[in-house]
C-alpha positions as a printed NumPy array, in Angstrom:
array([[  5.684,  22.04 , -10.264],
       [  8.903,  22.652, -12.176],
       [  8.896,  23.848, -15.766],
       [ 10.229,  21.327, -18.259],
       [ 13.354,  23.323, -19.082],
       [ 14.568,  22.661, -15.54 ],
       [ 14.102,  18.907, -15.851],
       [ 16.042,  16.072, -17.481],
       [ 15.328,  16.337, -21.184],
       [ 16.554,  12.781, -21.829],
       [ 13.261,  11.508, -20.378],
       [  9.934,  11.791, -22.178],
       [  7.694,  14.72 , -21.277],
       [  4.947,  12.403, -20.027],
       [  7.422,  10.536, -17.827],
       [  8.794,  13.775, -16.371],
       [  5.289,  14.922, -15.509],
       [  4.491,  11.515, -14.016],
       [  7.603,  11.61 , -11.816],
       [  6.881,  15.134, -10.593],
       [  3.27 ,  14.337,  -9.701],
       [  4.344,  11.04 ,  -8.138],
       [  6.831,  12.909,  -5.933],
       [  4.129,  15.336,  -4.815],
       [  1.71 ,  12.492,  -4.067],
       [  4.297,  10.467,  -2.12 ],
       [  5.371,  13.474,  -0.051],
       [  1.694,  14.342,   0.505],
       [  2.149,  17.76 ,  -1.091],
       [ -0.928,  16.585,  -2.984],
       [ -3.112,  14.926,  -0.382],
       [ -5.138,  11.742,  -0.812],
       [ -8.551,  12.524,  -2.274],
       [ -7.396,  15.7  ,  -4.028],
       [ -8.475,  16.284,  -7.653],
       [ -5.889,  16.676, -10.426],
       [ -6.568,  19.007, -13.329],
       [ -5.148,  18.137, -16.765],
       [ -5.531,  21.733, -17.877],
       [ -3.868,  23.237, -14.81 ],
       [ -0.906,  20.848, -14.868],
       [ -0.436,  21.295, -18.623],
       [ -0.323,  25.053, -18.104],
       [  2.222,  24.772, -15.297],
       [  4.525,  22.644, -17.436],
       [  3.876,  24.625, -20.601],
       [  2.774,  21.568, -22.596],
       [ -0.354,  20.233, -24.257],
       [ -2.792,  18.093, -22.301],
       [ -1.747,  14.865, -24.068],
       [  1.442,  14.155, -22.052],
       [ -0.424,  15.046, -18.873],
       [ -3.104,  12.531, -19.804],
       [ -0.403,   9.893, -20.395],
       [  1.119,  10.683, -17.002],
       [ -2.274,  10.254, -15.34 ],
       [ -2.689,   6.851, -17.008],
       [  0.723,   5.731, -15.718],
       [ -0.133,   6.938, -12.213],
       [ -3.443,   5.096, -12.414],
       [ -1.594,   1.883, -13.337],
       [  0.549,   2.387, -10.231],
       [ -2.649,   2.748,  -8.172],
       [ -1.887,   6.315,  -7.086],
       [ -4.747,   8.035,  -8.893],
       [ -8.218,   7.076, -10.028],
       [ -9.558,   8.325, -13.346],
       [-13.323,   8.683, -13.109],
       [-15.096,   9.214, -16.466],
       [-16.896,  12.574, -16.666],
       [-15.796,  13.422, -13.121],
       [-12.036,  13.804, -13.275],
       [ -8.837,  12.349, -11.827],
       [ -8.339,  12.016,  -8.078],
       [ -5.445,  10.97 ,  -5.848],
       [ -6.45 ,   7.742,  -4.126],
       [ -6.428,   7.511,  -0.361],
       [ -3.832,   5.325,   1.321],
       [ -4.945,   1.704,   1.29 ],
       [ -3.57 ,  -0.416,   4.122],
       [ -4.416,  -3.566,   2.155],
       [ -2.427,  -2.459,  -0.897],
       [  0.42 ,  -1.216,   1.284],
       [  0.691,  -4.576,   3.048],
       [  0.587,  -6.436,  -0.261],
       [  3.36 ,  -4.215,  -1.657],
       [  5.443,  -4.766,   1.473],
       [  5.009,  -8.555,   1.205],
       [  6.11 ,  -8.609,  -2.434],
       [  9.02 ,  -6.281,  -1.74 ],
       [ 10.192,  -8.357,   1.212],
       [ 10.055, -11.548,  -0.86 ],
       [ 12.093, -10.058,  -3.709],
       [ 14.634,  -8.211,  -1.593],
       [ 15.219, -11.229,   0.636],
       [ 16.314, -13.103,  -2.483],
       [ 18.414, -10.106,  -3.553],
       [ 20.437,  -9.911,  -0.327],
       [ 20.987, -13.66 ,  -0.274],
       [ 22.35 , -13.458,  -3.799],
       [ 24.446, -10.454,  -2.808],
       [ 26.184, -12.68 ,  -0.268],
       [ 27.262, -14.991,  -3.095],
       [ 28.587, -12.256,  -5.357],
       [ 28.675,  -8.488,  -5.143],
       [ 30.145,  -5.944,  -7.545],
       [ 33.002,  -4.189,  -5.736],
       [ 32.37 ,  -0.921,  -7.618],
       [ 28.773,  -0.846,  -6.395],
       [ 29.911,  -1.724,  -2.881],
       [ 32.03 ,   1.441,  -2.798],
       [ 29.093,   3.539,  -4.001],
       [ 26.798,   2.229,  -1.254],
       [ 28.874,   4.008,   1.385],
       [ 28.065,   7.271,  -0.4  ],
       [ 24.331,   6.538,  -0.182],
       [ 24.615,   5.891,   3.558],
       [ 26.497,   9.159,   4.011],
       [ 23.789,  10.958,   2.037],
       [ 21.175,   9.489,   4.364],
       [ 23.058,  10.706,   7.407],
       [ 23.313,  14.231,   5.971],
       [ 19.599,  14.277,   5.089],
       [ 18.663,  12.939,   8.536],
       [ 20.655,  15.665,  10.334],
       [ 19.069,  18.325,   8.121],
       [ 15.563,  16.908,   8.583],
       [ 15.214,  16.542,   4.799],
       [ 12.769,  13.667,   4.717],
       [ 12.315,  13.464,   0.95 ],
       [ 16.081,  13.477,   0.354],
       [ 16.387,  10.805,   3.036],
       [ 13.889,   8.674,   1.114],
       [ 15.797,   9.255,  -2.125],
       [ 19.031,   8.055,  -0.518],
       [ 17.156,   5.106,   0.982],
       [ 15.922,   4.103,  -2.469],
       [ 19.423,   4.494,  -3.901],
       [ 20.77 ,   2.155,  -1.202],
       [ 18.257,  -0.57 ,  -2.   ],
       [ 18.671,  -0.12 ,  -5.757],
       [ 22.427,  -0.512,  -5.312],
       [ 21.92 ,  -3.776,  -3.424],
       [ 20.045,  -5.182,  -6.417],
       [ 22.591,  -3.816,  -8.883],
       [ 25.55 ,  -5.147,  -6.904],
       [ 23.929,  -8.564,  -6.691],
       [ 23.575,  -8.607, -10.475],
       [ 19.779,  -8.321, -10.586],
       [ 18.901,  -4.638, -11.081],
       [ 15.547,  -5.565, -12.619],
       [ 14.399,  -6.733,  -9.184],
       [ 14.498,  -3.127,  -7.987],
       [ 12.628,  -1.977, -11.093],
       [  9.781,  -4.315, -10.136],
       [  9.859,  -3.124,  -6.523],
       [  9.959,   0.529,  -7.537],
       [  6.787,   0.139,  -9.588],
       [  4.753,  -1.131,  -6.632],
       [  6.294,   0.456,  -3.552],
       [  4.526,   3.812,  -3.916],
       [  1.847,   2.324,  -1.656],
       [  4.51 ,   2.046,   1.058],
       [  6.128,   5.379,   0.282],
       [  3.302,   7.593,   1.511],
       [  3.158,   5.711,   4.809],
       [  6.954,   5.913,   5.065],
       [  6.789,   9.661,   4.538],
       [  4.402,   9.897,   7.487],
       [  6.705,   7.83 ,   9.712],
       [  9.948,   9.705,   8.953],
       [  9.189,  12.726,  11.191],
       [  9.014,  10.405,  14.208],
       [ 11.982,  11.408,  16.356],
       [ 13.922,   8.137,  16.439],
       [ 13.091,   6.715,  13.025],
       [ 15.918,   8.04 ,  10.84 ],
       [ 18.977,   6.845,  12.842],
       [ 17.318,   3.456,  13.306],
       [ 16.818,   3.034,   9.56 ],
       [ 20.433,   3.958,   8.816],
       [ 21.697,   1.513,  11.442],
       [ 19.536,  -1.215,   9.894],
       [ 21.097,  -0.529,   6.494],
       [ 24.538,  -0.938,   8.023],
       [ 23.552,  -4.274,   9.585],
       [ 22.309,  -5.555,   6.207],
       [ 25.516,  -4.42 ,   4.539],
       [ 27.736,  -5.944,   7.218],
       [ 26.041,  -9.322,   6.727],
       [ 26.622,  -9.09 ,   2.967],
       [ 30.274,  -8.156,   3.529],
       [ 30.827, -11.244,   5.666],
       [ 28.889, -13.44 ,   3.189],
       [ 26.175, -14.341,   5.69 ],
       [ 22.921, -14.944,   3.738],
       [ 20.843, -15.869,   6.79 ],
       [ 21.999, -12.778,   8.648],
       [ 21.436, -10.524,   5.637],
       [ 17.922, -11.831,   5.078],
       [ 17.005, -11.55 ,   8.761],
       [ 18.308,  -7.965,   8.851],
       [ 16.424,  -7.078,   5.668],
       [ 13.161,  -8.509,   6.997],
       [ 13.561,  -6.626,  10.274],
       [ 14.235,  -3.433,   8.317],
       [ 11.126,  -3.769,   6.153],
       [  9.017,  -4.547,   9.232],
       [  9.752,  -1.103,  10.675],
       [  6.795,   0.332,   8.763],
       [  4.453,  -2.135,  10.5  ],
       [  5.548,  -0.96 ,  13.94 ],
       [  4.867,   2.663,  13.022],
       [  1.621,   2.042,  11.138],
       [ -0.879,   2.169,  14.053],
       [  0.502,   5.524,  15.213],
       [  0.423,   7.257,  11.823],
       [ -2.981,   5.806,  10.983],
       [ -4.365,   7.177,  14.239],
       [ -2.782,  10.583,  13.68 ],
       [ -3.784,  10.914,  10.003],
       [ -7.127,   9.141,   9.705],
       [ -8.38 ,  11.376,   6.886],
       [ -5.551,  10.228,   4.597],
       [ -6.457,   6.542,   4.785],
       [ -9.1  ,   4.616,   2.883]])
């Protein structure tokens, strides 16, 4: 884990620690079921245990860790039920977002989206799965921002961690990355031509990709799932 002097000092210490641990959980650098030590993490960051404790509480609210009194804090295993619930909520919100984007879309954000797609292509060619996910998130966040409802992505971001770990398992599949980029382009093309039905259909197809890959990754990584 990175020392705090290498991180963004505009964010609170507890939040920085939360984001770093969240990244390691999502990328499975810390595996489901693993214990987390307040003392060890505090030492790595060079801080007291209080901000680490606050980070654990935030991660527990997100459903990524479980704090067990007198036993410790543990990374929860991947729950298919919670993942499916998160996907349903995300699909409902983002369907509304892309329909609204077809009515109005900030031209400055539209220009920036092309950059996010290019970043995805670079990450895909390099096999950088975490950077690919980051660019993917930036694309979807930009859709919400361009449509004038950035808070929708804030809500999605808080709950989608239950999808993220499964997504991280699916990304190494040989054909997955180009398909996801192409799906982004289809969504964007529908928005550009002001086609709400087409944009929503493309968005729903995109978010269903995880369901097609789920049986394979669950079979290959049984120990990671609840």
